[in-house]
C-alpha positions as CSV (number, residue, x, y, z in Angstrom):
1,M,0.0,0.0,0.0
2,P,1.4,3.4,-0.9
3,R,2.4,5.7,2.0
4,L,0.2,8.6,3.0
5,S,1.3,11.4,5.3
6,G,-1.0,13.5,7.5
7,I,-3.2,15.9,5.5
8,N,-4.8,19.2,6.4
9,H,-8.6,18.7,6.7
10,K,-9.2,21.6,4.4
11,R,-7.1,20.0,1.6
12,A,-9.0,16.8,2.1
13,I,-12.4,18.5,1.8
14,K,-11.3,20.2,-1.5
15,A,-10.0,16.8,-2.8
16,F,-13.3,15.0,-2.0
17,E,-15.3,17.9,-3.5
18,K,-13.6,17.1,-6.8
19,V,-15.3,13.7,-6.8
20,N,-18.7,15.1,-6.1
21,F,-18.8,14.9,-2.3
22,K,-20.7,17.8,-0.7
23,V,-20.3,19.1,2.9
24,I,-23.5,18.3,4.8
25,K,-22.8,20.5,7.9
26,Q,-19.8,21.7,9.8
27,G,-18.9,21.2,13.5
28,K,-16.1,19.4,15.3
29,H,-16.3,16.9,12.4
30,I,-17.3,17.5,8.8
31,P,-19.7,15.0,7.3
32,M,-19.7,14.8,3.5
33,S,-21.9,12.8,1.1
34,D,-22.0,12.0,-2.6
35,G,-25.6,10.7,-2.4
36,N,-24.6,7.1,-1.8
37,R,-21.8,7.2,0.8
38,I,-21.2,9.4,3.8
39,I,-17.7,10.1,5.1
40,V,-16.7,12.1,8.2
41,I,-13.6,14.2,8.3
42,P,-12.3,15.3,11.7
43,R,-11.4,19.0,12.0
44,A,-7.7,18.4,12.7
45,N,-4.4,19.6,11.3
46,P,-3.1,17.3,10.1
47,V,-5.6,14.4,10.0
48,N,-3.7,11.3,11.1
49,A,-2.5,9.2,8.1
50,Y,-4.3,6.0,9.4
51,T,-7.6,7.9,9.9
52,M,-7.3,9.5,6.4
53,G,-6.6,6.1,4.9
54,G,-9.9,4.7,6.4
55,I,-11.8,7.8,5.1
56,I,-10.4,7.3,1.6
57,K,-11.4,3.7,1.7
58,D,-14.9,4.5,2.9
59,A,-15.2,7.0,0.0
60,G,-14.5,4.2,-2.5
61,L,-11.1,5.6,-3.6
62,T,-7.6,4.2,-3.5
63,I,-4.8,6.2,-1.9
64,D,-3.2,6.8,-5.4
65,E,-6.5,8.2,-6.7
66,F,-6.8,10.4,-3.7
67,K,-3.2,11.7,-4.0
68,K,-4.0,12.7,-7.6
69,L,-6.9,14.8,-6.3
70,L,-4.6,16.7,-4.0
């Protein structure tokens, strides 16, 4: 599996918006949905690499696909 470093939550949100995820609401965590899937991004800088890997998997993307969106 390719390595992934910690990512700023704002960069992650912008990357997921490129694949049609929309912010549902904002608070301590930021839920996003594409109509089929819901992902939750913690408001942290940086988001832990292991946490981000799980979010990417839940979104139906690979780490390589996500890195291209950044």
